LUMDRENPA-234135 format. One record per residue: x, y, z of N, C-alpha, C in turn. Coordinates in steps of 0.001 Angstrom, whole numbers, plus 500000, padded with zeros to 6 digits. Atoms other than C-alpha are relative to their C-alpha. Example, Ala and Ser with C-alpha at 12.3 -4.5 7.8 and 13.67 -1.06 7.14 Angstrom:
% residues 2
500890498810500000512300495500507800500900501200500000
499180498810499940513670498940507140499230501090500730
//
This chain:
% residues 196
499172499155500855400887613857623559501347499420499770
498709500596500356404085612929621831501142500899500490
498791499229499545407475613945623238500925500204498829
499058499907501092409097613531619849499679501237499184
500161498859500855409653616563617705500056499556498570
499994500392501387409114616478613974501455499954499496
498627500108500497412204615412611989500372501303499322
499564498814500687414298618227610608499658499903498493
500354499965501426413242619289607096501206499583499175
498931500454500865415279617527604448500000500847498745
499937499217501246416496619218601319499227499281498905
500738500557501148414696618692598049500772498872499371
499142501021500611417653616680596750499925498698500874
500127501189499130417477614312599785498646499325499820
501364500574500179413714613896599369499937499273498660
500063500604501334414178613195595660500753498664499963
499229501226499925416881610606596348499227498916500748
500821500970499228414657608922598924498899499446499175
501132500480500871411714608767596531500531499135498885
499436500818501086413931607448593732500394498617500525
499633501307499443415322604723595986498775499138500281
501245500710499721411765603795597027499405499512498723
500545500422501311410641603681593361500804498827499474
499143501129500531413603601463592404499738498715500769
500300501167499178412861599160595322498667499341499563
501328500492500457409198598830594259500108499362498614
499902500500501342410062598319590579500925498738499909
499148501208499961412743595706591451499195498795500426
500828501108499519410093593607593168499103499442498870
500881500366501119407714593584590139499697501240499195
500413498861500834406455595743587286498778500669500664
501144499206499505403989598480588292499449500816498856
500543499026500974401605600567586247500384501359500486
499618498640499648402323604282586194499160500516501170
500916499530498956399235605030588272500265499332501341
499743500741498801400036602337590785501271500487500709
498789499495499428403609603570591301499829501399500569
500236498648499545402465607160591595499243499981501326
500804500133498748399895606195594292500901499549501165
499131500509498922402535604264596267501023501034500417
499017498989499669405063607088596066499351501193500737
500691498872499354402493609730597144499587499648501415
500350500426498671401641607686600221501220499981500899
498814499962499121404057608508603011500175498651500689
499762501253499288405686605460604553499643500170501476
500365499952498573404476604614608050501103499252500751
498966500615499163407157603936610593499373499694501361
500557500421498690405731601948613472501125499819500969
498952500217498992407738602042616641500091498516500335
499772501444499649409268598692617585499668499748501444
500269500414498627408034596890620611501221499252500505
498850500767499453410764595596622899499617498522500033
500254501440499929411081591832622645500767499401501157
499378500616498855411810589723625627499954498486499779
499981501462500041412836586093625635499548499494501342
500459500579498768411363583824628233501153499786500973
498871500291499149414838582995629525500467501259500780
499525498753499307415555586663630361499044500514501022
500977499554498993412413587090632464500194499239501312
499985500620498684412432586432636146498544499906500415
501412500140499568409221585226637833499464501233500609
500513498742499336408998588508639806499706501065498998
500216498965501001409055590524636559498509500121499686
501408499959500334405475589578635785499146500625501096
500748499507498905404230590508639241500150501526500132
499715498590499775405865593941639449499814500850498712
500056499291501273405473594849635780498698500764499902
501170499150500318403129597715634956499927500124498504
500084499857501463401794598097631468500673501314499584
499260498858500515404071600452629567499201500601498849
500702499404501124402545602998627195500750499725498702
499392500215501342403127602363623511500779501206499570
499252498822500509405796604551621957499236500686498871
500734499216501009404413607302619763500574499711498628
499487500223501359404660606778615992500951501128499584
499028499049500520407533608497614254499295500938499009
500658499052500921406284611651612505500608499818498595
499600500172501348406460611412608732499790501301499244
500148498733500715407080614345606436499077499779498795
500918500035501156404647615189603654500809499830498733
499302500228501239405582614127600119499481501046498975
500340499010501020405685616851597477499595499323498694
500476500645501254403570615783594425500896500342498791
499061499663501088406010617622592110501218499104499980
498894500934499934408854615413593331499559498600499515
500480501267500472406750612347592672499895500007498492
500088499937501471406101613541589117501391499965499359
498619500056500524409882614048588616500475498546499977
499573501369499910410447610457589738499297499187498902
500801500729501008407668609136587438500618500329498618
499396499589501291409158611099584506501352499302499782
498678500638500041412634609738585299499846498512499666
500235501443500218411319606133585397499467499733498599
500514500152501343409423606608582141501143500232498952
498893499652500916412450608183580419501019498838499881
499015501057499967414751605344581471499370498592499834
500761501213500256412084602714580715499965499030501141
500182500832498832411934601439584265498500499757500186
501473500012499865408180602087584054499449499982498578
500586500158501287406213600907581054498649499266500126
501327500610499829402434600311581122499770498861499063
500218501108500957402539598117578015500673498720500509
499264501175499458405174595825579563499289499488501240
500746500393498797403237595856582865498750499199499600
501235500653500402400034594878581058500264498575499483
499652501352500478401666591956579215500353499094501123
499568500790498856403279590728582385498816499640500876
501142500217499100400029591074584376499052498981499348
500857500952500700397978589216581740500575498579500113
499351501314499941400486586334581659499957499440501422
499957500387498616400771586211585451498626499523500466
501314500335499507397063586213586158499381498825499239
500515501156500777396223583760583367500613498729500514
499386501260499435398721581263584827499376499630501319
500670500296498711396876581569588113498536499577499818
501328500516500252393642580558586428498920501048499884
500997498934500168391909583900585829499769500232498499
500405499768501361390025584682582653500185501459499553
499741498659500556390273587718580347499043501061500535
500925498998499481387168589428581721500450500538501365
499551499599498642388467589484585283501342500769499925
498727499352500160392004590411584203499851501418499487
500280498662500531390685593291582132499467500926501048
500595499197498908388637594553585074501058500436501014
498935499648499040391652594427587405500959501049499413
499124499010500631393776596370584893499313501362499953
500732498733499976391080599034584612500036500604501405
499896499518498631391094599298588425501371500574500298
498619499456499824394868599876588247500246501172499130
499941498784500808394087602741585899500929499922498778
499264500187501257395825601273582850499047500433498886
500824499482501091394559602935579623499366498828499230
500712501067500684391952600872577742500719499575498725
499238500354501224394016601076574533501140499084500337
498843500841499585397013599597576368499517498599500331
500580501301499651394809596823577758499671499211498762
500406500667501244393416596030574319501189499508499226
498773500411500682396919595887572803500618498786500747
499467501125499223398060593638575638499282498686499748
500748501220500298395270591170574992500178499503498556
499749500393501398395867591240571233501352499346499875
498631500577500040399554590456571794500109498721500811
499932501186499135398795587776574368499843498718499206
500052501301500676399378584214573254499205498979500798
500749500944499134397083582717575905498791499490499201
501210500628500609394473580277574511498973499932501118
500944499869498881391582581262576748499074498806500066
500886501184499994389373578325575724500732498820500634
499226501099499422392143575840576569500236500259501484
499813499634498584392802577719579807498756499698500831
501236500287499303389135577431580777499813498498500202
500135501452499938389124573695579996500913499434501067
499039500550499034392278573016582051499568500355501410
500402499615498676390941574971584991498783499242500460
501204500813499665387574573175584892500388498587500314
499549501373499757389365569825584735500720499869501365
499318500017498697391544570686587703499018500048501127
500979499846498927388493571660589728498976498887500043
501110500926500052385933569127588558500364498602499496
499558501316500497387998566197587213500122499980498481
499756500087501436389027565031583758498745499899499170
501236500128500740385552564095582664499007501013500588
500876498930499526383493567221582950498549499504500058
501383500451499905379863566763584044499192500459498778
500830499634501140377230566753581347498549500220500438
501362499729499495374074566894583524499899501464500292
500222498568499947372537570292583612500401500661501326
499734499427498678372836570913587372501526500073500259
498541499994499801376526569937587546500688500872498983
499400499103501075377299571697584267499853501486500396
500167498637499537375860574896585774500998500398501059
498956499749498998378299574628588668501322500361499312
498755499733500729381186574504586195499931501357499365
500148498645500673379845577497584314500108501138500992
499927498935498994379366579569587462501428500182500528
498626499932499535382870578725588642500866500762498962
499199499325501044384416579775585328499615501443499789
500448498594500078382299582950585171500627500791501150
499385499336498860383546583854588672501453500248499795
498569499873500263387119583317587504500268500968498869
499824498958500979386507585780584669500023499566498573
500029500469501385385950583699581561498658500430499374
501224499603500726383449584824578900499214498753499706
500922501094500236380423582698578144500442499128498797
499588500778501218381769581720574655501189499092500345
498891500846499591384970580316576290499518498849500875
500568501035499182382930578416578826499262498968499148
500740500912500885380675576957576129500959499149499173
499047500705500917383706575976574049500570498757500684
499413501169499355384939573522576691499150498758499778
500900501145500319381883571352575907499910499819498489
500198500112501437381638572123572229501274499513499325
498773500291500698385320571861571188500759498809500566
499189501027499376386613569264573623499179498793500395
500781501155499670383977566554573585500811498737499922
499193501242499935385427563189574564499401498955499124
//
């Protein structure tokens, strides 16, 4: 059983300020979708108790012999987060344009495409982040990524400048690009449009 008592209840204003500070910290790191930010704000932060650290120089040889295992400190109790306060923070972020699903989608498409992922996989990841399908479609329409060129460059990085033409080796290239999220037409284009 824990010896710690629950923290004193904070006022609504204090809770709101804490949530706002947390939202700003998250949005300063990178863009988030509305759903993603809401989920993170609704999840109470976990405060793990710190373990005491000892340097080897501060230990005496007899410390190890007489030392008994100490029980781990109990976790710090965390207060529940009011969903209405989370909604107020989301509304505030939307009003001040700190949170914008369209901007998030464009940024996400560009970021993931630079890392070598294709449109099919990126679209699937955005759906998992609960971005609206209309927003995703607009993001891909506005995207300036040449997916065929992207597939070609990725295949060349993985398999060398001269892509294999034998069926068995060609199938490896196709499976790799499919796994990365490229559509079949983009995969076929690397052989059709870029023949040496």
